[in-house]
C-alpha positions, 0 to 999 in steps of 0.5 A, spaced: 438 551 457 438 555 451 435 561 455 441 562 459 446 563 453 442 569 451 445 576 453 444 583 451 450 587 448 449 594 446 453 596 440 453 603 436 446 605 440 442 599 439 441 592 442 443 586 439 441 579 442 447 574 441 447 567 443 454 566 447 456 561 442 456 566 437 462 570 440 466 564 439 469 567 433 472 572 438 477 567 440 478 563 434 485 563 431 482 560 424 483 564 418 477 565 414 481 564 407 480 571 405 485 576 404 484 583 407 488 590 406 486 592 413 492 592 418 493 586 422 489 587 428 494 583 433 490 578 438 483 577 436 481 578 443 482 585 442 478 589 436 476 596 434 469 598 435 468 598 427 470 591 427 466 589 433 460 592 430 461 588 423 462 582 427 456 583 431 451 585 425 454 578 422 452 574 428 445 577 428 444 575 421 446 568 422 442 568 428 436 570 425 437 565 419 438 559 424 432 561 428 428 560 422 431 553 421 429 547 425 433 546 432 439 542 432 439 535 435 442 534 442 447 530 439 449 536 434 449 541 439 454 537 443 458 536 437 458 543 436 460 545 443 466 540 443 469 542 436 468 549 435 470 553 441 478 553 439 482 558 443 489 560 441 495 557 443 500 559 448 505 560 443 501 565 439 499 569 446 507 569 447 509 571 440 504 575 437 504 582 436 500 587 440 493 590 437 494 596 434 490 600 439 496 598 444 503 601 444 507 596 440 512 591 444 519 594 444 525 589 441 527 588 448 521 586 451 519 581 444 526 578 445 525 577 453 518 574 451 521 569 446 527 567 450 522 565 456 517 561 451 524 557 449 526 556 456 519 553 457 519 549 451 526 546 453 524 545 460 518 541 458 523 537 453 528 536 459 522 533 463 520 529 458 527 526 457 527 525 464 521 521 465 523 517 459 530 515 462 526 513 469 522 509 465 527 505 461 531 504 468 525 501 471 524 497 465 531 495 465 531 493 473 525 489 472 528 485 467 534 484 471 530 482 477 526 477 473 533 474 470 535 474 477 529 470 480 529 465 474 536 463 475 535 463 483 529 458 482 533 454 477 538 453 483 533 452 488 530 446 484 536 443 481 541 443 487 538 445 494 531 443 494 533 436 492 538 435 497 535 439 502 538 436 509 545 437 506 544 444 502 540 448 507 546 450 511 550 451 505 553 458 503 550 458 496 543 457 500 544 462 505 546 467 500 540 466 495 535 466 501 537 473 504 536 475 497 529 473 497 525 466 495 522 466 488 515 466 489 514 459 485 518 456 490 517 460 496 511 455 499 516 449 499 522 452 502 517 455 508 514 448 509 521 445 509 524 450 514 518 451 519 518 443 519 512 439 522 515 438 530 508 437 532 507 431 527 500 434 524 497 430 518 492 432 513 487 427 516 488 431 522 487 437 519 480 435 516 478 432 522 479 439 526 476 443 520 470 439 520 469 440 527 470 447 527 464 447 522 460 443 526 461 448 532 460 454 528 453 451 526 451 449 533 453 456 535 449 459 530 443 455 531 443 455 539 444 463 538 445 468 544 438 465 548 441 458 549 438 455 555 445 451 556 451 455 560 457 453 556 463 451 559 469 456 560 472 452 554 466 453 550 466 460 551 473 461 549 471 458 543 465 461 541 468 468 542 474 466 538 469 464 532 466 471 533 473 474 532 475 470 526 469 472 523 470 480 524 478 479 523 477 476 516 474 482 513 480 486 515 485 481 513 489 484 507 482 488 504 486 491 498 487 484 495 479 483 496 480 475 496 479 474 503 472 478 504 465 476 503 462 478 497 455 481 497 451 480 490 444 483 489 440 478 485 433 480 484 432 484 490 435 479 494 442 479 497 446 473 496 452 472 500 458 469 497 465 468 500 471 471 496 476 466 493 480 465 499 475 466 504 473 459 506 480 457 506 482 462 511 476 461 515 477 453 515 484 454 517 483 458 523 477 454 525 481 448 525 486 451 529 481 454 534 479 446 535 486 444 535 489 449 540 483 451 545 488 453 550 490 458 545 484 460 541 484 465 536 487 471 537 487 478 533 492 478 528 492 470 527 488 471 520 494 475 517 499 469 518 494 464 516 493 468 510 500 469 508 501 462 508 495 460 504 497 465 499 503 461 498 501 453 499 495 449 500 490 450 506 492 443 509 500 445 508 498 452 511 495 449 517 501 444 518 505 450 518 501 455 522 500 450 528 508 449 528 509 456 527 505 458 533 508 453 537 515 456 537 517 459 543 516 467 541 510 466 538 507 462 543 509 467 548 505 473 545 499 469 542 498 466 549 499 474 552 504 471 557 506 478 560 512 475 563 515 472 557 514 478 553 517 482 557 523 478 557 523 479 549 522 486 550 528 487 555 533 483 550 530 487 544 532 493 548 539 491 549 541 490 542 537 497 541 542 501 545 548 497 542 546 499 535 542 505 535 544 509 542 542 516 539 535 513 538 535 509 544 536 515 548 530 519 545 525 513 546 527 513 553 526 520 554 519 520 551 518 513 554 516 510 548 517 502 550 517 496 545 510 494 547 507 500 544 509 498 537 513 491 537 507 487 539 503 488 532 509 487 528 511 480 532 503 478 532 503 479 524 510 477 523 510 484 519 505 482 514 500 487 516 505 493 518 510 492 511 508 491 504 506 484 502 512 483 498 517 486 503 513 482 508 514 476 504 522 477 504 522 478 511 518 471 512 523 468 508 529 470 512 525 469 519 524 461 516 532 461 516 534 465 522 528 464 527 526 469 532 532 473 532 531 476 525 524 478 528 528 483 532 533 484 528 528 487 522 525 491 528 531 495 529 533 495 521 526 499 521 528 504 526 535 505 523 532 506 516 527 511 519 532 514 524 533 521 521 525 522 521 524 519 528 529 523 531 525 529 530 519 527 532 515 527 539 512 521 543 505 522 539 508 522 532 513 516 534 508 512 536 503 514 530 509 513 525 511 506 528 504 503 528 503 505 521 509 505 517 509 508 510 506 504 504 511 504 500 518 501 502 524 499 498 525 492 500 533 493 498 534 499 502 530 496 508 534 490 508 541 494 507 539 497 514 537 490 517 544 487 514 547 493 518 544 491 525 549 487 529 546 482 533 552 481 538 552 485 544 557 485 549 560 479 545 554 475 546 549 473 541 542 474 541 540 467 544 546 468 550 543 475 551 536 472 551 538 466 556 541 471 561 535 476 561 531 470 563 536 468 568 536 475 571 528 475 571 528 468 575 533 470 580 529 476 581 522 472 582 526 468 587 529 473 591 522 476 591 519 470 593 524 469 599 522 476 601 515 474 602 
């Protein structure tokens, strides 16, 4: 390595070999501690021939002395490199007078350079003050948010949860619900709001979870070369089990708690489940055995994962099964195209009512709801929105039901309307299928609140019922014509 630093420098008719690190003094602003009667040389970067010759002779002598001594250790070399190369500051470069062999600065130019330097310093100070101010504002907002959450949690625990049936429809509960549930009680409120119309017990969950384990074990042992031909139900269940394995690895990958971990121990790969991997697999497997007619559909893992993050696995299974038994979720997860179209048509009625300009653009580019809305509904926005924002959407969804899912969709379109109106078909679909990773929940909910869920003096349920009646009438007329 040292050979690469050698260079031949012709000085005063002779060749003197210098190591590159000896040239460091050419850039140093350090004072030698000796006074000199010679005029200032200005920037050290510029030297007269006489000064350069003296510097080179001195460097050569130092080099000869060092070559006779022992070579420095690697540590001392690294230390020298890190401490000796000191370059003059930008202040010196701006304010220093020119070398004597160059024309001096005029008074106007010197004043101009000084003003430029002072302007740079002032700009740096302003940026620093702005950053400090922003950090202080963020800290104050965080403290205010924490105080709000603490006071809301006290109200929920002391007034609402203890009198759920009476207080759940009160104005105070509705307002607190809209503001977002405190994380510590979110699971309790969701459980109460979703309910248990299916009357699922914890014992039933354990039975189906054990059955799912046995089924997975049987499928692993039989393998693809099994002589037995599985029944259609078994075949669907087998496919569902494989989908569960694939889908879990893609569920909230940034959290790294649902994926299987692989640890290499003495050359052997040991597979260990993440802290929530087995819980999620158990809930999904139990549901497949509980509802083989539905089976597993891609996207269910996000719903179960959000529930597991907020409650115990048994409670998560109860809420998961009851949630998927709701009309809207059941229509989508069973891929009932007729029912899905009814929901899409209902959604477009409110779309045209609230966002006529954007609706006309979507009609022009033929951007239909199924291109972006299916993924939002399947995962209840837990895959499309940041997890904290999606959790707040879940809060109000548990309060208002399926209507809020479509209101949220329109709120997202309103929130990004200024961006969407300047896009074409491909850009719109790409944007809506992958929303920005950073979304301010307060601003999004302001957009959601601005959506009017009344069209032609009809509420969501009334419009949905009218669309169903219209579809039924068309089907009847079609049957008569046949």
